[in-house]
C-alpha positions as CSV (number, residue, x, y, z in Angstrom):
1,M,77.7,-42.4,35.1
2,R,79.6,-39.7,36.9
3,V,79.0,-38.4,40.4
4,T,77.5,-35.3,39.0
5,H,74.8,-37.4,37.5
6,L,74.1,-39.0,40.9
7,N,73.8,-35.4,42.3
8,G,71.4,-34.7,39.5
9,L,69.3,-37.7,40.3
10,K,69.2,-36.7,44.0
11,A,68.2,-33.2,43.0
12,L,65.5,-34.6,40.7
13,E,64.2,-36.9,43.5
14,V,63.9,-34.1,46.0
15,T,62.4,-31.7,43.5
16,L,59.7,-34.2,42.5
17,R,59.0,-35.1,46.2
18,T,58.9,-31.5,47.4
19,G,57.3,-29.9,44.4
20,S,59.7,-27.1,43.6
21,F,63.4,-26.2,42.9
22,R,63.3,-23.8,45.9
23,A,62.0,-26.5,48.4
24,A,64.5,-29.0,47.0
25,A,67.3,-26.4,47.4
26,D,66.3,-25.8,51.0
27,E,66.4,-29.5,51.8
28,L,69.7,-30.1,50.0
29,G,71.3,-27.0,51.4
30,V,72.1,-25.4,48.1
31,T,70.6,-22.7,45.9
32,A,67.6,-23.1,43.6
33,A,69.9,-22.2,40.7
34,A,72.2,-25.1,41.7
35,V,69.3,-27.5,41.7
36,G,68.3,-26.3,38.3
37,Q,71.8,-26.7,37.0
38,Q,72.1,-30.2,38.3
39,I,68.8,-31.2,36.7
40,R,69.8,-29.5,33.4
41,T,73.1,-31.5,33.4
42,L,71.1,-34.7,34.0
43,E,68.7,-33.7,31.2
44,N,71.6,-33.3,28.8
45,F,73.1,-36.6,29.8
46,L,69.7,-38.4,29.4
47,G,68.8,-36.6,26.3
48,C,65.3,-35.7,27.5
49,K,63.5,-32.9,29.3
50,L,62.6,-33.6,32.9
51,F,60.8,-30.3,33.6
52,S,59.0,-27.7,31.5
53,R,60.3,-24.4,32.8
54,T,58.1,-21.3,32.7
55,S,58.2,-17.9,34.4
56,S,55.8,-19.2,37.0
57,G,57.9,-22.3,37.9
58,A,58.7,-25.8,36.6
59,Q,56.4,-28.6,35.8
60,A,57.6,-32.2,35.8
61,T,57.4,-34.0,32.4
62,D,56.0,-37.5,31.9
63,H,59.6,-38.7,31.7
64,A,60.3,-37.5,35.3
65,L,57.0,-38.7,36.6
66,R,57.5,-42.2,35.3
67,I,60.6,-42.7,37.3
68,E,59.6,-40.8,40.5
69,R,58.5,-43.8,42.6
70,K,61.6,-45.9,41.8
71,L,63.9,-42.9,42.3
72,T,62.5,-42.1,45.7
73,A,62.7,-45.8,46.8
74,S,66.4,-45.8,45.6
75,F,67.2,-42.9,47.9
76,T,65.4,-44.3,51.0
77,N,66.5,-47.0,53.4
78,D,64.8,-48.7,56.4
79,R,65.7,-45.7,58.6
80,G,64.5,-43.0,56.2
81,R,66.4,-40.9,53.7
82,Y,70.1,-41.2,52.9
C-alpha cells in the first residue's frame, strides 16, 4: 500500500466521522475536491465504491460503514487523534 492510500484512508475516516467532504477538508486543511480525489483513488485501489455521489452530496456505502469503527480506532491514540 502506498502513502497515497494512507492519505485516502485518513480522508475516509474524517469524512465518515464529520459527515461531509467539506467538513473533512476543513479538518484536514485541504479542499473538498482534494478529499474527494483521495477517496476516489482509494476506491480505485480497493475496487469498490465508498460513497454514492449525487448533486446534493455524498452518502457512505455499506462498504465504508462496515470499516468505520475500526478505521477511527486506528487513527486514534490514548491522547486523541494523530
